[in-house]
DRENTI-211370 format. One record per residue: residue in one letter; x, y, z of N, C-alpha, C, O in turn. Coordinates in steps of 0.001 Angstrom, whole numbers. Atoms other than C-alpha are relative to their C-alpha. Layout:
! residues N
mivex,n.xx,n.yy,n.zz,ca.xx,ca.yy,ca.zz,c.xx,c.yy,c.zz,o.xx,o.yy,o.zz
A,X,Y,Z,X,Y,Z,X,Y,Z,X,Y,Z $
...
This chain:
! residues 111
mivex,n.xx,n.yy,n.zz,ca.xx,ca.yy,ca.zz,c.xx,c.yy,c.zz,o.xx,o.yy,o.zz
M,-206,-1356,743,924,-16047,14539,-1127,-267,-1108,-1177,-1404,-1578 $
K,578,-118,1795,-1511,-15416,11274,750,522,-821,1243,1598,-483 $
P,-552,-318,1226,59,-14997,8205,-539,1456,-804,-1609,2063,-757 $
V,824,-1535,739,-183,-11797,6007,1258,46,-1194,2476,-135,-1164 $
I,-819,-134,1069,922,-11283,2724,116,1185,-610,-723,2076,-744 $
F,-417,-1938,645,2561,-8224,1115,788,-397,-1338,1693,-1184,-1618 $
T,-708,746,1406,2952,-8064,-2594,312,1727,-354,46,2720,323 $
D,-495,-853,843,4413,-5611,-5102,-1543,-44,-842,-2383,-920,-638 $
L,1148,469,258,1516,-4718,-7407,500,-85,-1642,117,-1012,-2357 $
D,-464,87,1287,3387,-3799,-10844,1202,-855,-830,2386,-527,-748 $
G,-1304,661,227,5383,-6550,-12777,-105,-1395,1396,860,-2158,1424 $
T,201,261,-1075,4136,-8406,-9440,-1478,-1228,-150,-1677,-2301,-721 $
L,1278,749,537,538,-9369,-9172,-1028,166,-1261,-2070,-443,-1503 $
L,900,-161,712,-322,-7369,-12292,972,-274,-1510,2192,-208,-1367 $
N,-985,512,801,1295,-8339,-15471,179,1330,-567,-755,2132,-590 $
R,-420,-1431,222,3538,-5190,-16912,-614,-126,-1470,-979,977,-1876 $
R,562,-857,1168,2142,-5521,-20484,-1139,167,11,-1238,695,-1097 $
D,1267,-612,24,-1719,-4779,-19940,-861,-231,1767,-2069,-266,1999 $
Y,104,-410,-1717,-1756,-4696,-15672,-1051,-1107,249,-1727,-938,1264 $
S,856,1104,-139,-3982,-8240,-16179,246,-385,1328,1335,73,1675 $
H,-487,721,-520,-3979,-10210,-13133,-497,-988,56,-436,-1557,1146 $
R,934,1619,611,-5990,-13362,-14588,1224,-939,547,959,-1833,1350 $
P,-783,1343,-287,-2524,-15412,-14236,321,-303,1839,690,-1362,2347 $
A,17,674,-1784,-2541,-14921,-9841,-1553,-467,168,-1770,-1152,1167 $
M,1442,94,-497,-6584,-15213,-9982,-91,-1613,966,-1005,-1888,1745 $
T,243,1365,-848,-5939,-18924,-8427,667,342,1342,-6,382,2372 $
A,-683,-377,-1464,-3408,-17984,-5627,-843,1292,541,-870,1502,1753 $
L,994,-794,-1065,-5995,-14957,-5011,-987,-606,651,-1214,-179,1783 $
E,1024,619,-31,-8641,-17037,-4717,288,-644,1466,-327,-365,2495 $
R,-557,253,-1680,-6720,-18861,-1705,406,356,601,261,-71,1746 $
V,379,-1070,-1330,-5757,-16242,-72,-986,467,546,-1095,795,1727 $
G,1182,-660,-649,-8895,-15043,81,-767,-580,902,-1276,-132,1930 $
K,762,881,-1006,-10466,-17901,1332,379,-413,1283,-409,-767,2160 $
A,-667,500,-1156,-7925,-18753,3889,169,1291,675,933,1526,1611 $
G,82,-1286,-1165,-8787,-15225,5040,1279,669,728,1346,1269,1801 $
I,-1174,-701,-279,-5038,-14261,4798,242,1320,-644,24,1403,-1853 $
P,182,-1483,123,-4533,-10365,4715,724,31,-1150,1596,-835,-1231 $
L,-924,-142,1047,-3044,-9148,1255,58,772,-49,-951,1263,-554 $
I,-543,-1231,-107,-1184,-5955,1766,816,-12,-1031,1770,-788,-1089 $
F,-681,-971,1082,-71,-3845,-1586,794,496,724,538,852,1874 $
A,-1694,-812,-19,3219,-2462,-1254,376,773,-1333,1329,438,-2037 $
S,-393,-288,1626,3176,-372,-4482,751,1664,94,593,2420,1052 $
S,-1019,-1161,188,5700,2737,-5708,-1854,1015,-309,-1788,2238,-181 $
R,1189,-386,476,1616,3685,-6763,-535,1287,1078,-455,1233,2305 $
T,836,-472,-1394,-304,6579,-5083,-806,-757,894,-945,-1967,1067 $
R,1660,347,-929,-3314,6583,-2683,-814,-513,-871,-1257,-1658,-778 $
G,1113,334,152,-5608,6828,-4966,-147,-923,-1634,-1088,-1211,-2374 $
E,-148,1308,1159,-4350,4403,-7771,59,-1358,810,-263,-2450,342 $
V,-74,1539,-899,-3781,1725,-4838,-1751,-140,-10,-2302,-1045,-637 $
I,1388,-374,-611,-7776,3117,-3354,-706,-1006,-1445,-1450,-1982,-1348 $
H,855,661,1161,-8900,1974,-7002,356,-1298,-174,-421,-2239,-336 $
L,-124,1635,334,-7121,-1001,-7471,-421,-933,1035,-863,-2038,717 $
R,1073,899,-1540,-8522,-2515,-3834,-1464,-154,-604,-2091,-1177,-881 $
A,1767,478,476,-11976,-2273,-4990,49,-749,-1459,-934,-1404,-1807 $
R,-254,1065,924,-10736,-4006,-8067,188,-1395,248,-115,-2256,-578 $
F,-414,1688,-480,-9541,-7376,-5991,-1022,77,1304,-976,-834,2131 $
N,967,186,-1349,-12281,-6585,-3202,738,-241,1381,298,-1022,2225 $
N,-984,-303,-724,-9365,-5763,-935,-446,1011,1167,-850,2164,1024 $
T,464,-1400,-1068,-10115,-4006,2376,1303,45,1182,1119,557,2286 $
H,-955,187,-906,-6959,-4562,4190,1021,1248,-393,1035,1725,-1527 $
P,-814,-1116,-17,-4247,-1713,4918,856,-146,-1498,1181,-1183,-2077 $
F,-1582,118,1136,-1622,-844,1967,817,944,314,551,1815,1142 $
I,-825,-997,-41,1341,989,1541,218,949,-1535,35,568,-2692 $
V,-292,-785,1357,2225,3832,-931,914,313,-560,1892,-190,-8 $
E,-1703,-591,338,5186,5467,-2881,719,-447,778,1126,91,1808 $
N,-1130,400,-348,7364,3186,-2315,448,528,1739,1323,1248,2218 $
G,-404,73,-2078,7400,3060,1893,-278,1199,115,156,1614,1190 $
G,223,-1845,-806,6231,7108,2063,-983,-544,903,-408,-553,1992 $
G,884,417,-637,3107,5652,3769,-644,-738,364,-490,-1775,-281 $
I,734,1392,151,756,3409,4994,-2098,499,525,-2554,1205,1424 $
L,1165,-187,-599,-3064,3413,5190,-696,-1122,416,-823,-2238,-87 $
I,450,1198,-253,-4794,1785,7251,-2156,111,-50,-2679,1153,346 $
P,1312,-765,-97,-8944,1760,6906,-505,228,1211,67,-112,2246 $
E,1364,-805,-875,-11638,3232,8956,209,-1249,1269,1017,-2057,812 $
G,515,1121,-782,-12265,550,12037,757,-1485,-652,249,-2595,-494 $
Y,-1197,1531,157,-9365,-2291,10683,575,-579,1377,767,-1776,1589 $
F,-261,370,-1301,-8354,-2499,14004,-521,214,1122,-721,1418,1280 $
P,1068,-192,-1214,-10308,-2823,17343,513,967,622,-227,1410,1500 $
F,-516,-749,-816,-7629,-251,18601,95,1631,-1095,-355,1737,-2236 $
E,-20,-1244,258,-6976,3438,17852,1430,-248,-590,2275,-946,-31 $
V,-1200,72,726,-4152,3844,15205,352,1372,-162,-373,2103,-836 $
E,-494,-1394,318,-1993,7153,15417,411,301,-1270,1199,-492,-1786 $
G,-248,-447,1074,-1838,9296,12165,-1111,863,-722,-2336,867,-598 $
E,1418,-1064,776,-3653,11828,10004,-1537,-668,-336,-1772,-1673,-1006 $
K,1679,607,171,-7314,10969,9818,-384,594,-1387,-418,1808,-1587 $
I,323,-76,1790,-8204,11038,6035,-1791,-1070,-114,-1898,-2168,433 $
P,706,555,480,-11812,10045,4675,290,-1248,-43,1158,-1584,-849 $
G,-250,1508,159,-11864,6335,5260,1302,-673,601,1460,-1888,723 $
Y,-1715,50,-609,-8250,6259,6704,554,472,1160,320,1549,1708 $
T,-1392,-570,-567,-5343,6187,8869,1018,449,-722,1462,-477,-1402 $
F,-1336,-31,1020,-2390,7699,6952,1084,168,1124,1020,835,2156 $
I,-1140,-118,-1133,833,7207,8730,955,547,-1127,1173,-305,-1988 $
K,-854,-298,144,3148,9034,7288,1732,-472,-221,2386,58,677 $
L,-945,328,-166,6443,7650,6578,1502,527,-545,2636,303,-123 $
G,-790,-1246,1176,8433,9908,4177,242,1397,299,-295,1925,1272 $
K,31,-1449,-9,9348,13325,3781,-346,356,-1544,-397,-371,-2536 $
P,574,-752,1124,8261,15484,1240,1280,-8,-1358,2421,-16,-895 $
Y,-1282,-42,662,10774,15520,-1915,1067,1284,140,2283,1338,322 $
E,-957,-1530,-3,11761,19332,-1946,607,-344,1055,1818,-416,841 $
E,-523,188,-1508,12452,18416,2241,1256,-526,-394,2330,31,-166 $
V,-1585,531,-255,15103,15926,1312,813,70,-994,1848,-596,-1016 $
R,-1350,-460,1117,16860,17394,-1904,614,1221,673,1807,1497,538 $
K,-750,-1162,-698,17110,20728,423,1022,-596,782,2070,49,810 $
G,-531,698,-1241,18632,18233,3175,1326,-371,-1049,2427,-172,-534 $
F,-1004,732,423,20964,16716,568,1206,1517,-837,2434,1501,-921 $
E,-1077,-1339,293,22505,20419,-923,-94,394,994,-9,1612,837 $
A,-293,-595,-1170,22528,21133,2634,1298,-593,348,2228,81,791 $
A,-1205,410,-290,25114,18284,2976,1070,191,-409,2129,29,196 $
R,-749,69,1292,26726,18875,-96,1002,1306,247,2207,1311,-5 $
E,-606,-1443,-144,27600,22684,820,830,102,1316,1763,888,1481 $
G,-524,-75,-1127,28483,21942,4195,1106,-618,215,1641,-558,1321 $
């Protein structure tokens, strides 16, 4: 079985003060040389994580908005992945929109 590393970004991979990843560089280099997929799991939006992936030269799938969705780069797997096709990615939506969740809570409270 091949290892995979999942990591948060803010305060874990990125320093909270200046968002530097300098302290993690040695570990990142070792992970890259070992060919271990590094999966970003963040509260950040799709656009923010795509930007950071470019900064880290990361080509692996990633998780956005506190688990609200998974984005898999086009062609990453040798098989088709079900989900919404957006430019460059397949988006697997895991959560519900905020308004829908809020309405559900309101209905439960009234019911």
